[in-house]
BAVOFI-582709 format. One line per field, with one value per atom (N, C-alpha, C): residue number from 1; atom name; x, y negated, z. Coordinates in steps of 0.2 Angstrom, whole numbers, always signed. Layout:
N
nr: NUM / ...
atom: CA / ...
px: X / ...
py: Y / ...
pz: Z / ...
% end
This chain:
145
nr: 1 / 1 / 1 / 2 / 2 / 2 / 3 / 3 / 3 / 4 / 4 / 4 / 5 / 5 / 5 / 6 / 6 / 6 / 7 / 7 / 7 / 8 / 8 / 8 / 9 / 9 / 9 / 10 / 10 / 10 / 11 / 11 / 11 / 12 / 12 / 12 / 13 / 13 / 13 / 14 / 14 / 14 / 15 / 15 / 15 / 16 / 16 / 16 / 17 / 17 / 17 / 18 / 18 / 18 / 19 / 19 / 19 / 20 / 20 / 20 / 21 / 21 / 21 / 22 / 22 / 22 / 23 / 23 / 23 / 24 / 24 / 24 / 25 / 25 / 25 / 26 / 26 / 26 / 27 / 27 / 27 / 28 / 28 / 28 / 29 / 29 / 29 / 30 / 30 / 30 / 31 / 31 / 31 / 32 / 32 / 32 / 33 / 33 / 33 / 34 / 34 / 34 / 35 / 35 / 35 / 36 / 36 / 36 / 37 / 37 / 37 / 38 / 38 / 38 / 39 / 39 / 39 / 40 / 40 / 40 / 41 / 41 / 41 / 42 / 42 / 42 / 43 / 43 / 43 / 44 / 44 / 44 / 45 / 45 / 45 / 46 / 46 / 46 / 47 / 47 / 47 / 48 / 48 / 48 / 49 / 49 / 49 / 50 / 50 / 50 / 51 / 51 / 51 / 52 / 52 / 52 / 53 / 53 / 53 / 54 / 54 / 54 / 55 / 55 / 55 / 56 / 56 / 56 / 57 / 57 / 57 / 58 / 58 / 58 / 59 / 59 / 59 / 60 / 60 / 60 / 61 / 61 / 61 / 62 / 62 / 62 / 63 / 63 / 63 / 64 / 64 / 64 / 65 / 65 / 65 / 66 / 66 / 66 / 67 / 67 / 67 / 68 / 68 / 68 / 69 / 69 / 69 / 70 / 70 / 70 / 71 / 71 / 71 / 72 / 72 / 72 / 73 / 73 / 73 / 74 / 74 / 74 / 75 / 75 / 75 / 76 / 76 / 76 / 77 / 77 / 77 / 78 / 78 / 78 / 79 / 79 / 79 / 80 / 80 / 80 / 81 / 81 / 81 / 82 / 82 / 82 / 83 / 83 / 83 / 84 / 84 / 84 / 85 / 85 / 85 / 86 / 86 / 86 / 87 / 87 / 87 / 88 / 88 / 88 / 89 / 89 / 89 / 90 / 90 / 90 / 91 / 91 / 91 / 92 / 92 / 92 / 93 / 93 / 93 / 94 / 94 / 94 / 95 / 95 / 95 / 96 / 96 / 96 / 97 / 97 / 97 / 98 / 98 / 98 / 99 / 99 / 99 / 100 / 100 / 100 / 101 / 101 / 101 / 102 / 102 / 102 / 103 / 103 / 103 / 104 / 104 / 104 / 105 / 105 / 105 / 106 / 106 / 106 / 107 / 107 / 107 / 108 / 108 / 108 / 109 / 109 / 109 / 110 / 110 / 110 / 111 / 111 / 111 / 112 / 112 / 112 / 113 / 113 / 113 / 114 / 114 / 114 / 115 / 115 / 115 / 116 / 116 / 116 / 117 / 117 / 117 / 118 / 118 / 118 / 119 / 119 / 119 / 120 / 120 / 120 / 121 / 121 / 121 / 122 / 122 / 122 / 123 / 123 / 123 / 124 / 124 / 124 / 125 / 125 / 125 / 126 / 126 / 126 / 127 / 127 / 127 / 128 / 128 / 128 / 129 / 129 / 129 / 130 / 130 / 130 / 131 / 131 / 131 / 132 / 132 / 132 / 133 / 133 / 133 / 134 / 134 / 134 / 135 / 135 / 135 / 136 / 136 / 136 / 137 / 137 / 137 / 138 / 138 / 138 / 139 / 139 / 139 / 140 / 140 / 140 / 141 / 141 / 141 / 142 / 142 / 142 / 143 / 143 / 143 / 144 / 144 / 144 / 145 / 145 / 145
atom: N / CA / C / N / CA / C / N / CA / C / N / CA / C / N / CA / C / N / CA / C / N / CA / C / N / CA / C / N / CA / C / N / CA / C / N / CA / C / N / CA / C / N / CA / C / N / CA / C / N / CA / C / N / CA / C / N / CA / C / N / CA / C / N / CA / C / N / CA / C / N / CA / C / N / CA / C / N / CA / C / N / CA / C / N / CA / C / N / CA / C / N / CA / C / N / CA / C / N / CA / C / N / CA / C / N / CA / C / N / CA / C / N / CA / C / N / CA / C / N / CA / C / N / CA / C / N / CA / C / N / CA / C / N / CA / C / N / CA / C / N / CA / C / N / CA / C / N / CA / C / N / CA / C / N / CA / C / N / CA / C / N / CA / C / N / CA / C / N / CA / C / N / CA / C / N / CA / C / N / CA / C / N / CA / C / N / CA / C / N / CA / C / N / CA / C / N / CA / C / N / CA / C / N / CA / C / N / CA / C / N / CA / C / N / CA / C / N / CA / C / N / CA / C / N / CA / C / N / CA / C / N / CA / C / N / CA / C / N / CA / C / N / CA / C / N / CA / C / N / CA / C / N / CA / C / N / CA / C / N / CA / C / N / CA / C / N / CA / C / N / CA / C / N / CA / C / N / CA / C / N / CA / C / N / CA / C / N / CA / C / N / CA / C / N / CA / C / N / CA / C / N / CA / C / N / CA / C / N / CA / C / N / CA / C / N / CA / C / N / CA / C / N / CA / C / N / CA / C / N / CA / C / N / CA / C / N / CA / C / N / CA / C / N / CA / C / N / CA / C / N / CA / C / N / CA / C / N / CA / C / N / CA / C / N / CA / C / N / CA / C / N / CA / C / N / CA / C / N / CA / C / N / CA / C / N / CA / C / N / CA / C / N / CA / C / N / CA / C / N / CA / C / N / CA / C / N / CA / C / N / CA / C / N / CA / C / N / CA / C / N / CA / C / N / CA / C / N / CA / C / N / CA / C / N / CA / C / N / CA / C / N / CA / C / N / CA / C / N / CA / C / N / CA / C / N / CA / C / N / CA / C / N / CA / C / N / CA / C / N / CA / C / N / CA / C / N / CA / C / N / CA / C / N / CA / C / N / CA / C / N / CA / C / N / CA / C / N / CA / C / N / CA / C / N / CA / C
px: +67 / +71 / +75 / +79 / +84 / +80 / +75 / +71 / +68 / +66 / +64 / +69 / +75 / +81 / +83 / +83 / +85 / +79 / +73 / +68 / +68 / +70 / +71 / +77 / +83 / +88 / +87 / +83 / +81 / +76 / +72 / +67 / +72 / +76 / +81 / +85 / +87 / +91 / +87 / +81 / +76 / +74 / +73 / +71 / +77 / +83 / +89 / +90 / +89 / +89 / +84 / +78 / +72 / +74 / +77 / +79 / +85 / +89 / +95 / +92 / +88 / +85 / +81 / +77 / +74 / +79 / +84 / +89 / +92 / +94 / +96 / +91 / +85 / +80 / +79 / +79 / +79 / +85 / +90 / +96 / +96 / +93 / +92 / +87 / +82 / +77 / +80 / +84 / +87 / +92 / +95 / +100 / +96 / +90 / +86 / +83 / +81 / +79 / +84 / +90 / +96 / +97 / +97 / +98 / +93 / +87 / +81 / +83 / +85 / +87 / +93 / +98 / +103 / +101 / +97 / +94 / +91 / +87 / +84 / +89 / +94 / +99 / +103 / +104 / +107 / +102 / +96 / +91 / +91 / +93 / +93 / +100 / +105 / +111 / +110 / +106 / +105 / +101 / +97 / +94 / +99 / +103 / +109 / +113 / +114 / +118 / +114 / +108 / +104 / +103 / +102 / +101 / +108 / +113 / +120 / +121 / +119 / +119 / +114 / +108 / +103 / +106 / +109 / +112 / +117 / +122 / +127 / +125 / +120 / +117 / +114 / +111 / +107 / +112 / +118 / +123 / +121 / +117 / +115 / +121 / +127 / +132 / +138 / +136 / +141 / +143 / +138 / +139 / +143 / +146 / +150 / +145 / +139 / +134 / +131 / +130 / +127 / +132 / +138 / +143 / +144 / +143 / +144 / +138 / +132 / +126 / +126 / +129 / +130 / +135 / +140 / +145 / +142 / +138 / +134 / +130 / +126 / +122 / +126 / +132 / +136 / +139 / +139 / +141 / +137 / +130 / +125 / +127 / +128 / +130 / +136 / +141 / +147 / +146 / +141 / +140 / +136 / +132 / +128 / +133 / +138 / +143 / +147 / +149 / +152 / +148 / +142 / +138 / +137 / +137 / +137 / +143 / +149 / +155 / +156 / +154 / +154 / +151 / +145 / +142 / +143 / +149 / +152 / +148 / +145 / +141 / +146 / +148 / +153 / +150 / +152 / +151 / +155 / +152 / +155 / +160 / +166 / +171 / +172 / +173 / +174 / +182 / +186 / +193 / +196 / +194 / +196 / +192 / +187 / +182 / +177 / +177 / +173 / +166 / +161 / +155 / +155 / +151 / +150 / +143 / +140 / +133 / +131 / +135 / +132 / +131 / +134 / +134 / +132 / +130 / +127 / +122 / +118 / +113 / +115 / +114 / +116 / +110 / +110 / +105 / +105 / +111 / +112 / +118 / +119 / +126 / +127 / +134 / +136 / +142 / +143 / +149 / +155 / +161 / +167 / +172 / +175 / +180 / +186 / +188 / +195 / +194 / +188 / +187 / +183 / +185 / +181 / +174 / +170 / +163 / +163 / +158 / +157 / +161 / +165 / +169 / +164 / +164 / +159 / +161 / +156 / +157 / +155 / +150 / +148 / +144 / +144 / +140 / +134 / +128 / +123 / +120 / +121 / +118 / +123 / +126 / +131 / +128 / +132 / +129 / +133 / +130 / +133 / +132 / +137 / +137 / +138 / +136 / +136 / +138 / +144 / +146 / +147 / +149 / +151 / +145 / +139 / +133 / +130 / +127 / +125 / +118 / +119 / +113 / +109 / +113 / +110 / +115 / +112 / +117 / +118 / +124 / +125 / +122 / +120 / +117 / +122 / +124 / +129 / +128 / +132 / +131 / +138 / +138 / +144 / +145 / +151 / +153 / +150 / +147 / +145 / +146 / +151 / +153 / +149
py: +350 / +346 / +342 / +345 / +341 / +337 / +339 / +335 / +329 / +329 / +324 / +319 / +321 / +317 / +313 / +317 / +314 / +309 / +310 / +306 / +299 / +300 / +294 / +290 / +293 / +290 / +286 / +289 / +286 / +280 / +281 / +275 / +269 / +271 / +266 / +262 / +266 / +263 / +258 / +261 / +257 / +250 / +251 / +245 / +240 / +243 / +239 / +235 / +238 / +235 / +229 / +231 / +226 / +220 / +221 / +215 / +211 / +215 / +212 / +207 / +210 / +206 / +200 / +201 / +195 / +190 / +192 / +187 / +183 / +187 / +183 / +178 / +180 / +176 / +169 / +171 / +165 / +160 / +163 / +159 / +155 / +158 / +154 / +149 / +150 / +145 / +139 / +141 / +136 / +131 / +134 / +131 / +126 / +128 / +124 / +118 / +119 / +114 / +109 / +111 / +107 / +103 / +106 / +102 / +97 / +98 / +93 / +87 / +88 / +83 / +79 / +82 / +79 / +75 / +77 / +73 / +67 / +67 / +62 / +57 / +59 / +54 / +51 / +55 / +52 / +47 / +48 / +43 / +36 / +37 / +31 / +27 / +31 / +28 / +24 / +27 / +24 / +17 / +17 / +10 / +5 / +8 / +3 / +0 / +5 / +2 / -3 / -1 / -6 / -12 / -12 / -19 / -23 / -19 / -23 / -26 / -23 / -27 / -33 / -32 / -37 / -43 / -42 / -47 / -51 / -47 / -50 / -54 / -51 / -54 / -61 / -62 / -68 / -73 / -70 / -74 / -75 / -71 / -71 / -69 / -67 / -65 / -70 / -76 / -82 / -85 / -85 / -88 / -83 / -86 / -82 / -78 / -81 / -77 / -71 / -72 / -67 / -61 / -63 / -58 / -54 / -57 / -53 / -48 / -51 / -47 / -41 / -42 / -37 / -32 / -34 / -29 / -25 / -27 / -23 / -18 / -20 / -15 / -10 / -12 / -7 / -2 / -3 / +2 / +8 / +6 / +12 / +16 / +13 / +17 / +21 / +18 / +22 / +28 / +27 / +32 / +38 / +36 / +41 / +45 / +42 / +45 / +50 / +48 / +52 / +58 / +57 / +63 / +68 / +65 / +70 / +74 / +70 / +73 / +79 / +78 / +83 / +89 / +89 / +94 / +96 / +95 / +97 / +94 / +88 / +85 / +80 / +81 / +77 / +74 / +68 / +65 / +69 / +69 / +72 / +67 / +69 / +65 / +67 / +63 / +65 / +63 / +67 / +65 / +63 / +67 / +65 / +60 / +58 / +52 / +55 / +62 / +65 / +68 / +67 / +70 / +77 / +80 / +87 / +89 / +93 / +95 / +98 / +101 / +105 / +101 / +94 / +90 / +83 / +82 / +75 / +75 / +69 / +68 / +61 / +61 / +56 / +51 / +45 / +41 / +36 / +35 / +30 / +32 / +29 / +30 / +23 / +22 / +16 / +17 / +14 / +15 / +11 / +15 / +11 / +15 / +11 / +14 / +17 / +14 / +17 / +22 / +25 / +30 / +36 / +42 / +48 / +49 / +52 / +54 / +58 / +56 / +59 / +56 / +51 / +47 / +43 / +44 / +40 / +33 / +29 / +21 / +19 / +22 / +20 / +25 / +26 / +31 / +26 / +28 / +24 / +26 / +33 / +36 / +42 / +42 / +47 / +54 / +59 / +66 / +68 / +74 / +77 / +84 / +87 / +94 / +96 / +102 / +104 / +111 / +112 / +119 / +122 / +119 / +121 / +122 / +120 / +120 / +113 / +112 / +106 / +104 / +98 / +95 / +90 / +86 / +81 / +80 / +80 / +78 / +70 / +68 / +61 / +58 / +52 / +49 / +44 / +45 / +42 / +39 / +34 / +31 / +33 / +36 / +38 / +35 / +36 / +34 / +39 / +36 / +40 / +36 / +37 / +33 / +36
pz: +207 / +211 / +207 / +203 / +199 / +194 / +191 / +186 / +190 / +196 / +200 / +201 / +203 / +204 / +197 / +192 / +185 / +183 / +185 / +183 / +187 / +193 / +198 / +195 / +193 / +191 / +184 / +180 / +174 / +175 / +180 / +182 / +185 / +189 / +192 / +186 / +182 / +176 / +172 / +170 / +166 / +170 / +177 / +181 / +181 / +182 / +182 / +175 / +169 / +163 / +162 / +165 / +164 / +169 / +174 / +179 / +176 / +173 / +169 / +164 / +160 / +154 / +157 / +163 / +166 / +168 / +171 / +174 / +168 / +162 / +156 / +154 / +153 / +151 / +156 / +162 / +167 / +166 / +165 / +164 / +158 / +152 / +146 / +147 / +150 / +152 / +156 / +161 / +165 / +161 / +156 / +152 / +147 / +145 / +140 / +144 / +150 / +155 / +156 / +157 / +158 / +152 / +146 / +140 / +139 / +141 / +140 / +145 / +151 / +156 / +153 / +150 / +148 / +142 / +137 / +132 / +134 / +140 / +142 / +145 / +148 / +150 / +144 / +139 / +133 / +130 / +130 / +127 / +131 / +138 / +142 / +140 / +139 / +136 / +130 / +125 / +119 / +120 / +125 / +127 / +129 / +133 / +136 / +130 / +125 / +119 / +115 / +114 / +110 / +113 / +120 / +123 / +124 / +124 / +124 / +117 / +112 / +105 / +105 / +108 / +108 / +112 / +117 / +122 / +118 / +115 / +111 / +105 / +101 / +95 / +97 / +103 / +105 / +109 / +110 / +114 / +121 / +124 / +131 / +136 / +133 / +137 / +137 / +136 / +136 / +143 / +147 / +154 / +158 / +163 / +168 / +172 / +174 / +178 / +174 / +168 / +164 / +163 / +162 / +161 / +167 / +173 / +179 / +180 / +178 / +178 / +173 / +167 / +162 / +165 / +168 / +171 / +176 / +180 / +185 / +182 / +177 / +173 / +170 / +167 / +164 / +168 / +175 / +180 / +180 / +179 / +178 / +172 / +167 / +161 / +162 / +165 / +166 / +171 / +176 / +180 / +176 / +172 / +168 / +163 / +160 / +156 / +161 / +167 / +171 / +173 / +174 / +176 / +170 / +164 / +158 / +158 / +158 / +158 / +163 / +169 / +175 / +173 / +168 / +166 / +159 / +157 / +150 / +144 / +145 / +140 / +137 / +130 / +127 / +121 / +119 / +113 / +107 / +101 / +96 / +93 / +92 / +89 / +82 / +77 / +70 / +69 / +71 / +71 / +64 / +59 / +53 / +49 / +52 / +50 / +45 / +44 / +39 / +42 / +38 / +41 / +41 / +45 / +45 / +46 / +41 / +41 / +47 / +51 / +57 / +63 / +63 / +69 / +67 / +61 / +60 / +55 / +55 / +51 / +47 / +40 / +36 / +36 / +38 / +38 / +32 / +30 / +24 / +21 / +15 / +11 / +8 / +7 / +4 / +0 / -6 / -10 / -7 / -6 / -4 / -8 / -13 / -18 / -15 / -10 / -7 / -2 / -1 / +4 / +0 / +3 / -1 / +1 / -3 / -1 / +5 / +9 / +16 / +21 / +20 / +25 / +29 / +36 / +40 / +41 / +38 / +39 / +46 / +49 / +55 / +58 / +65 / +69 / +72 / +69 / +72 / +78 / +80 / +86 / +87 / +93 / +95 / +95 / +93 / +94 / +100 / +103 / +109 / +109 / +112 / +113 / +121 / +123 / +130 / +130 / +133 / +134 / +127 / +122 / +115 / +111 / +113 / +108 / +107 / +102 / +100 / +104 / +107 / +110 / +105 / +102 / +97 / +92 / +86 / +80 / +80 / +78 / +77 / +71 / +71 / +65 / +62 / +56 / +53 / +46 / +44 / +38 / +34 / +28 / +25 / +18 / +16 / +9 / +4 / -1 / -7 / -13 / -17 / -23 / -29
% end
């Protein structure tokens, strides 16, 4: 009788552990799916940024009507950034202006005599984190003397 009870308790504990592992795996998969959705949203934001540059480069933003239309489209961009912030998706900021291997990819280098090696000249593509983990590395151009 005691052996049967001990066996049942052991089975219950084993099943609980298996269920706990399954819950953790499902949560991990859910987080991965959310990360993929957020990366898709970020790619839409990249398109907005590229198109803003094209519009400015061609001077298509000169008339009052075009400025109004651009402002309306930028409301969508603001809404997307707001959605990302709500879900703890944040741009990577390089406070000291120096590149960091763990959160950026160096796409090009240029010599600048009054700046140290590794100083970021420009961020070509923003990097993002979510809940403290890296979603996408920033693409940067840095100083290399």
